[in-house]
C-alpha positions as CSV (number, residue, x, y, z in Angstrom):
1,M,35.8,7.6,-43.5
2,I,39.0,7.5,-45.4
3,E,41.2,4.5,-44.4
4,A,44.4,3.2,-45.7
5,S,46.8,0.2,-45.3
6,A,50.3,-0.4,-46.6
7,A,52.5,-3.4,-47.2
8,I,56.0,-4.1,-48.5
9,A,57.9,-7.2,-49.5
10,A,61.2,-8.2,-51.1
11,G,63.2,-11.2,-52.1
12,D,61.5,-12.0,-55.4
13,A,60.3,-10.4,-58.6
14,P,57.7,-7.7,-58.0
15,V,55.0,-9.5,-59.9
16,R,55.5,-12.5,-57.7
17,L,55.3,-10.3,-54.6
18,L,52.0,-8.7,-55.7
19,G,49.8,-11.4,-54.1
20,E,51.6,-11.3,-50.8
21,C,51.5,-7.4,-50.7
22,L,47.8,-7.3,-51.6
23,A,46.9,-9.9,-49.1
24,R,48.6,-8.0,-46.3
25,A,47.3,-4.6,-47.4
26,L,43.7,-5.8,-47.8
27,S,43.6,-7.9,-44.7
28,G,41.0,-6.8,-42.1
29,H,39.2,-4.5,-44.5
30,A,35.6,-5.1,-45.8
31,G,35.2,-4.5,-49.5
32,P,37.7,-3.7,-52.2
33,P,39.8,-0.6,-52.1
34,R,39.1,2.4,-54.2
35,L,42.7,3.2,-54.8
36,L,45.9,1.1,-55.1
37,V,49.3,2.8,-55.4
38,M,52.2,0.5,-56.2
39,F,55.9,1.2,-56.3
40,S,58.4,-1.4,-57.4
41,T,62.1,-1.9,-58.0
42,G,63.9,-4.5,-60.1
43,E,60.9,-5.1,-62.4
44,A,61.6,-6.8,-65.7
45,E,60.3,-5.6,-69.1
46,G,56.5,-5.9,-69.1
47,D,56.2,-6.2,-65.3
48,G,54.4,-2.9,-65.1
49,A,51.5,-4.1,-67.2
50,R,51.4,-7.4,-65.2
51,L,51.3,-5.5,-61.9
52,L,48.5,-3.3,-63.2
53,A,46.5,-6.3,-64.5
54,G,47.1,-8.2,-61.2
55,A,45.8,-5.3,-59.1
56,R,42.7,-4.8,-61.3
57,A,41.9,-8.6,-61.0
58,V,41.7,-8.2,-57.2
59,A,40.0,-4.7,-57.3
60,P,38.4,-4.2,-60.7
61,D,36.9,-0.8,-60.0
62,A,39.9,0.6,-58.2
63,V,42.1,3.4,-59.5
64,V,45.6,2.0,-59.9
65,V,48.8,4.0,-60.3
66,G,52.5,3.4,-59.8
67,C,56.0,3.3,-61.2
68,G,59.4,1.7,-60.9
69,G,62.3,3.1,-58.9
70,A,65.7,2.5,-57.4
71,G,64.1,1.4,-54.2
72,V,60.9,1.3,-52.2
73,L,59.9,2.0,-48.6
74,A,56.9,1.7,-46.4
75,I,55.4,2.1,-42.9
76,P,53.3,-1.1,-43.0
77,G,50.4,-1.8,-40.7
78,G,50.0,-4.7,-38.4
79,R,51.7,-5.8,-35.2
80,G,55.4,-6.4,-35.5
81,S,55.6,-4.6,-38.8
82,E,58.6,-2.3,-38.9
83,P,59.2,0.7,-41.2
84,R,61.5,-0.5,-44.1
85,E,63.6,0.9,-46.9
86,I,64.7,-1.5,-49.6
87,E,67.2,-0.3,-52.2
88,G,68.9,-2.0,-55.2
89,E,67.0,-5.3,-55.0
90,P,63.6,-6.5,-56.3
91,A,60.8,-5.3,-54.0
92,L,57.2,-4.0,-54.0
93,A,55.3,-1.6,-51.8
94,V,51.5,-1.3,-52.0
95,L,49.1,1.3,-50.5
96,A,45.4,0.5,-50.5
97,V,42.9,3.3,-49.8
98,W,39.1,3.2,-48.9
99,G,36.6,6.0,-48.7
100,D,33.1,7.0,-49.7
101,D,32.5,8.9,-52.9
102,D,31.8,12.2,-51.1
103,E,35.0,11.8,-49.0
104,L,37.4,10.9,-51.7
105,Q,37.3,11.5,-55.4
106,L,39.9,9.9,-57.7
107,A,41.0,10.1,-61.3
108,S,44.1,8.8,-63.1
109,V,45.6,8.9,-66.5
110,L,48.6,7.6,-68.4
111,A,50.1,10.0,-71.0
112,G,52.6,8.4,-73.4
113,E,55.6,9.8,-75.3
114,I,56.2,12.7,-72.9
115,D,59.6,13.3,-74.4
116,K,57.8,14.4,-77.7
117,D,55.3,16.8,-76.0
118,P,55.7,17.2,-72.3
119,A,53.5,20.3,-72.2
120,A,50.6,18.3,-73.5
121,A,51.1,15.7,-70.9
122,G,51.2,18.4,-68.2
123,H,48.0,19.9,-69.5
124,L,46.3,16.6,-69.4
125,A,47.2,16.0,-65.8
126,G,46.2,19.6,-64.8
127,A,42.9,19.4,-66.5
128,L,42.3,16.0,-64.8
129,A,42.6,17.7,-61.4
130,R,40.7,20.8,-62.4
131,E,37.6,19.2,-63.9
132,L,37.2,16.3,-61.4
133,F,36.7,18.4,-58.2
134,T,34.5,21.2,-57.0
135,S,36.1,21.3,-53.5
136,T,39.3,23.2,-52.7
137,S,41.0,20.1,-51.4
138,R,43.1,18.9,-54.3
139,A,46.3,16.9,-54.6
140,L,48.0,15.9,-57.9
141,I,50.6,13.2,-58.0
142,L,52.9,13.1,-61.0
143,L,55.0,10.0,-61.9
144,P,57.0,10.8,-65.1
145,D,59.7,8.6,-66.5
146,A,63.0,10.4,-65.6
147,F,64.5,9.2,-68.9
148,A,62.0,11.3,-70.9
149,L,61.4,14.2,-68.4
150,R,61.5,17.8,-69.4
151,A,60.3,19.4,-66.3
152,P,59.9,23.1,-67.3
153,D,57.7,22.1,-70.3
154,L,55.7,19.6,-68.2
155,F,55.0,22.2,-65.5
156,S,54.1,24.8,-68.1
157,G,51.5,22.5,-69.5
158,L,50.3,21.7,-66.0
159,A,49.7,25.4,-65.4
160,T,47.5,25.7,-68.5
161,G,45.6,22.5,-67.5
162,L,44.9,23.8,-64.0
163,A,43.8,27.2,-65.5
164,G,44.4,29.1,-62.4
165,E,43.0,26.6,-60.0
166,A,45.1,25.6,-56.9
167,A,46.5,22.1,-56.5
168,L,49.2,20.7,-54.3
169,V,51.5,18.9,-56.8
170,V,54.0,16.2,-55.7
171,G,55.7,13.2,-57.2
172,A,58.9,11.5,-58.3
173,A,60.7,10.9,-61.6
174,A,60.5,7.1,-62.0
175,A,63.9,5.4,-62.3
176,A,65.1,2.0,-63.4
177,L,67.9,0.1,-61.7
178,P,71.2,0.5,-63.7
179,T,71.8,-1.9,-66.5
180,A,74.8,-4.3,-66.5
181,S,76.7,-1.6,-68.4
182,G,75.9,1.0,-65.8
183,K,73.9,3.1,-68.3
184,P,70.6,4.6,-67.3
185,S,67.5,3.2,-68.9
186,A,63.8,4.1,-69.3
187,A,61.5,3.3,-66.4
188,S,58.0,2.0,-66.4
189,V,55.0,3.9,-65.1
190,W,51.4,2.6,-65.0
191,A,47.9,3.9,-64.4
192,S,44.4,2.8,-64.9
193,S,42.3,5.3,-66.9
194,S,39.5,7.7,-65.9
195,P,37.3,9.5,-68.3
196,P,39.5,12.0,-70.1
197,P,39.2,15.7,-69.4
198,S,38.8,18.4,-72.0
199,P,41.1,18.0,-75.0
200,S,44.7,18.9,-74.7
201,P,45.8,21.9,-76.8
202,S,48.1,19.5,-78.6
203,P,47.2,16.2,-80.4
204,S,49.8,14.3,-78.4
205,P,50.1,12.6,-76.0
206,S,46.7,10.9,-76.0
207,P,45.4,9.4,-72.8
208,S,45.8,5.7,-72.6
209,P,42.9,3.4,-71.7
210,G,45.0,2.1,-68.8
211,A,48.4,0.5,-69.3
212,A,52.1,0.6,-68.5
213,A,54.7,2.3,-70.5
214,S,58.1,3.9,-70.5
215,H,58.7,7.5,-71.8
216,A,55.3,8.2,-70.1
217,L,53.6,10.1,-67.3
218,A,51.2,8.5,-64.8
219,A,49.1,11.1,-63.0
220,L,46.7,10.6,-60.0
221,A,44.3,13.4,-58.9
222,L,42.6,13.3,-55.5
223,G,40.0,15.5,-54.0
224,G,37.4,15.4,-51.3
225,R,36.9,16.0,-47.6
226,F,40.5,16.0,-46.5
227,R,43.4,18.4,-46.3
228,S,46.7,17.7,-48.1
229,H,50.0,18.7,-46.7
230,A,53.5,18.5,-48.3
231,V,56.9,19.2,-46.9
232,V,60.3,19.2,-48.7
233,A,63.4,18.1,-46.8
234,Q,66.5,19.3,-48.6
235,G,69.5,16.9,-48.8
236,C,72.1,19.7,-49.3
237,R,73.0,22.5,-46.8
238,P,74.3,26.0,-47.8
239,I,78.1,26.5,-47.6
240,S,78.4,29.9,-49.2
241,P,76.6,33.2,-49.2
242,W,74.3,34.1,-52.1
243,R,76.2,35.3,-55.2
244,T,75.0,36.7,-58.5
245,V,75.6,35.3,-62.0
246,T,77.2,38.3,-63.8
247,R,78.1,36.5,-67.0
248,S,76.6,33.4,-68.5
249,R,76.2,31.6,-71.8
250,G,73.4,29.0,-72.0
251,N,74.0,26.6,-69.2
252,V,77.6,27.8,-68.6
253,I,78.4,30.3,-65.8
254,L,81.3,32.4,-66.8
255,E,81.4,34.8,-63.8
256,L,80.0,35.1,-60.3
257,D,80.1,38.6,-58.8
258,G,82.4,39.7,-61.6
259,A,85.0,37.1,-61.0
260,P,85.6,33.7,-62.7
261,A,82.9,31.3,-61.6
262,F,85.3,28.4,-61.0
263,R,87.2,30.4,-58.5
264,A,84.2,30.7,-56.3
265,F,83.7,26.9,-56.6
266,A,87.3,26.2,-55.7
267,E,87.0,28.4,-52.6
268,V,84.3,26.2,-51.1
269,A,85.9,22.9,-52.3
270,R,88.8,23.1,-49.9
271,G,90.6,20.2,-48.2
272,P,90.2,16.7,-49.6
273,L,87.4,17.8,-52.0
274,G,89.7,20.4,-53.5
275,D,92.2,17.7,-54.4
276,D,89.6,15.7,-56.3
277,L,87.5,18.1,-58.3
278,P,85.3,15.4,-59.9
279,R,84.4,14.1,-56.5
280,A,83.8,17.7,-55.3
281,A,81.3,18.2,-58.1
282,R,79.4,15.1,-56.9
283,S,79.2,16.6,-53.4
284,I,78.9,20.3,-54.0
285,M,75.9,21.5,-55.9
286,V,74.3,24.9,-56.5
287,G,71.2,26.3,-54.9
288,L,68.9,28.5,-57.0
289,P,66.1,30.6,-55.4
290,A,62.9,28.7,-54.8
291,E,60.9,31.3,-56.8
292,E,63.0,30.4,-59.8
293,G,61.4,26.9,-59.6
294,A,58.0,28.5,-59.5
295,R,58.8,30.9,-62.3
296,S,60.2,28.1,-64.6
297,A,57.0,26.2,-63.9
298,G,54.9,29.0,-65.4
299,M,52.7,28.9,-62.3
300,R,51.7,31.6,-59.9
301,A,53.2,31.3,-56.4
302,L,50.1,30.2,-54.6
303,P,50.4,30.4,-50.8
304,A,50.4,27.2,-48.8
305,H,48.4,26.5,-45.7
306,G,48.9,29.3,-43.1
307,A,50.8,31.6,-45.5
308,S,49.5,35.0,-46.3
309,A,48.2,35.4,-49.8
310,S,48.9,39.2,-49.8
311,A,52.5,39.0,-48.4
312,P,55.3,38.7,-50.9
313,A,56.7,35.2,-51.1
314,L,60.2,36.5,-50.2
315,A,60.8,39.7,-48.3
316,E,64.0,41.4,-49.5
317,D,65.4,42.2,-46.1
318,A,68.9,40.9,-45.4
319,A,68.0,38.3,-42.9
320,R,65.3,36.8,-45.1
321,V,67.5,36.8,-48.2
322,A,70.1,34.9,-46.2
323,E,67.6,32.2,-45.4
324,R,66.0,32.3,-48.8
325,P,64.7,28.8,-49.7
326,Y,66.4,27.1,-52.7
327,V,66.1,24.3,-55.2
328,V,69.3,22.2,-55.8
329,R,70.9,21.7,-59.2
330,G,74.0,19.7,-60.0
331,I,77.2,20.9,-61.5
332,A,77.5,19.2,-64.9
333,G,81.2,20.2,-65.6
334,F,83.9,22.8,-65.2
335,E,86.9,24.3,-67.0
336,P,89.4,25.6,-64.4
337,E,91.6,27.2,-67.1
338,R,88.8,29.3,-68.4
339,G,87.1,29.7,-65.0
340,W,83.8,28.3,-66.1
341,L,81.1,26.1,-64.4
342,G,78.4,24.2,-66.3
343,L,75.0,23.4,-65.0
344,G,72.4,21.0,-66.3
345,Q,70.0,23.8,-67.3
346,P,70.3,27.3,-68.8
347,I,71.0,30.1,-66.3
348,A,70.4,33.7,-66.9
349,E,72.6,36.6,-65.9
350,G,71.4,38.3,-62.7
351,T,70.3,35.0,-61.2
352,P,71.2,34.6,-57.5
353,L,73.2,31.4,-56.7
354,R,74.8,29.8,-53.7
355,F,76.8,26.6,-53.2
356,V,75.4,23.8,-51.2
357,L,76.9,20.6,-49.8
358,R,75.3,17.1,-49.9
359,E,76.1,15.5,-46.5
360,P,74.1,13.5,-44.0
361,A,74.1,15.8,-41.0
362,G,72.5,18.6,-42.9
363,A,70.0,16.3,-44.6
364,R,69.0,14.8,-41.2
365,A,68.5,18.3,-39.7
366,A,66.4,19.4,-42.7
367,L,64.2,16.3,-42.4
368,S,63.7,16.9,-38.7
369,A,62.7,20.5,-39.4
370,A,60.3,19.5,-42.2
371,L,58.6,17.0,-39.9
372,E,58.3,19.5,-37.1
373,R,56.7,22.0,-39.5
374,L,54.3,19.3,-40.7
375,H,53.5,18.4,-37.1
376,G,52.4,22.0,-36.5
377,E,50.1,21.9,-39.6
378,L,48.5,18.7,-38.4
379,S,47.4,20.2,-35.0
380,G,43.8,19.1,-34.3
381,R,43.8,16.8,-37.4
382,R,44.3,13.1,-37.9
383,P,46.7,11.9,-40.7
384,V,45.2,9.0,-42.7
385,L,47.9,8.2,-45.3
386,G,51.2,9.3,-46.7
387,L,53.4,9.0,-49.8
388,Y,57.1,9.7,-49.6
389,F,59.2,10.6,-52.7
390,D,62.8,10.1,-51.8
391,C,65.9,10.7,-53.9
392,A,68.0,7.7,-54.9
393,G,71.0,9.9,-53.8
394,R,69.8,9.7,-50.2
395,G,69.1,6.4,-48.4
396,E,71.9,4.1,-47.2
397,G,74.4,5.7,-49.6
398,L,74.1,9.1,-47.8
399,F,73.3,8.1,-44.2
400,G,75.3,4.9,-43.9
401,L,72.3,2.9,-42.7
402,A,69.1,1.6,-44.2
403,G,65.7,2.9,-43.2
404,H,66.8,6.4,-42.0
405,D,64.1,8.6,-43.5
406,V,61.2,6.3,-42.9
407,A,62.3,5.8,-39.3
408,Y,62.2,9.6,-38.7
409,I,58.8,9.8,-40.4
410,A,57.4,6.9,-38.3
411,R,58.7,8.5,-35.1
412,S,57.0,11.8,-35.9
413,L,53.7,10.5,-37.4
414,G,53.4,7.0,-35.8
415,Q,52.1,4.0,-37.7
416,L,50.8,6.1,-40.5
417,P,50.0,3.9,-43.6
418,L,52.7,5.1,-46.0
419,I,54.7,3.9,-49.0
420,G,57.4,5.6,-51.0
421,I,59.9,5.3,-53.8
422,F,63.5,6.2,-54.4
423,G,63.4,8.2,-57.7
424,A,65.7,10.1,-59.9
425,A,64.2,13.5,-58.9
426,E,61.4,14.8,-56.7
427,I,58.4,17.0,-57.4
428,G,57.1,19.2,-54.6
429,P,56.3,22.8,-53.6
430,S,59.0,25.3,-54.4
431,A,59.2,26.3,-50.8
432,A,57.1,26.3,-47.6
433,D,55.2,29.4,-48.7
434,I,55.3,28.8,-52.5
435,L,52.9,26.1,-53.6
436,A,53.9,26.1,-57.2
437,P,55.8,22.9,-58.0
438,A,59.5,22.6,-58.6
439,L,61.8,19.8,-59.6
440,H,64.0,19.0,-56.6
441,L,67.3,17.0,-56.4
442,F,68.6,15.0,-53.4
443,A,65.4,15.9,-51.4
444,G,62.6,14.0,-49.7
445,V,59.1,15.1,-50.5
446,L,56.4,13.9,-48.1
447,L,52.7,14.1,-48.8
448,V,50.2,13.5,-46.0
449,L,46.4,13.5,-46.2
450,S,44.6,14.4,-43.0
451,V,41.0,14.7,-41.8
452,E,39.4,16.4,-38.8
453,A,40.2,14.6,-35.5
454,G,37.4,12.9,-33.6
């Protein structure tokens, strides 16, 4: 039987919180866990390696993975334990998992220097998932350092590593707390090592024997007698109809629907936002069709649970197009005089685009809808553990109070052992009916493993 337990603590350096978290997570369980997932915030240089070593000292045979972030969260077990989100201060969250070999198969790997060859890192992770399991129940968790992340190349390599096999892919881009100067810095990820899969098509990055590093990718592959479920809760709601990029140059949009692109942006940035364009660009983003996320990943649009494999992912009738799922991308800059908008990635002419607004009411409604959809998927099944990959742009800064998302999850799923991290970006399905992964911004990605009830 698969069992799990979660713990969270704050108020000291993560390495000094490790003993407390492990004691809480392992309390009441016979035998060492087979898996330890650890998320931390406020770690000092070298703390990742110390966390990994401390966990292996308690559970020498366990698979251990984790990373640093801008905050951590948990639904801990035990009487009187309340769901918590901790942002911007040193903290640690630990998830311990038990299960027999036939119920739960595990493998992990650390790939270094992903900024030099992200495709090779993705291939390594995909091959790890493909070669470990013979069952159709697969989940792959990716924890790349955001400072070195090139998502399209990483996902392209992942597709070659999976070689057509299906896997539910989720994760977060690890993030470090801002430095005293306010500049971003590389984040630490860590993983124990499993036997390496077949060689990557590129000589780098090589799998580590188990360590912590920045500019790296930690990957965890799971398989066995469970079902994996993932839902994505967007943090931005649509505020415009779909438009078409009619002229572009690299990552600069020159025209939308034949008119200057900036004019369309200014139309939706009315009122106070229109008087402060830099502020408007922090609140108003663009939504690109979800299938663009799958296409840029170089992966086929595998149907999720309950979706038809023969039906097109997106029917082109007017009502469906209006509700077309999207991935969010930020506006990197603008030139009002020339009528241009800049994005953080290249955008081709002919690409549909809509403007979306980051605001709490829409994010709250999206989370409620995602949890309702997950509740339907779980009918007749028992959830056993969860991982939540939240955006650092959500949390208390968006909702005005701490613990928002984790309270909603606990209300929907009960005292499910769960931990999570506030990262720089989120990895999850492109849409409810498109399993291929996409890089999300300002979203919450929830992974739940379930078994048959009874």
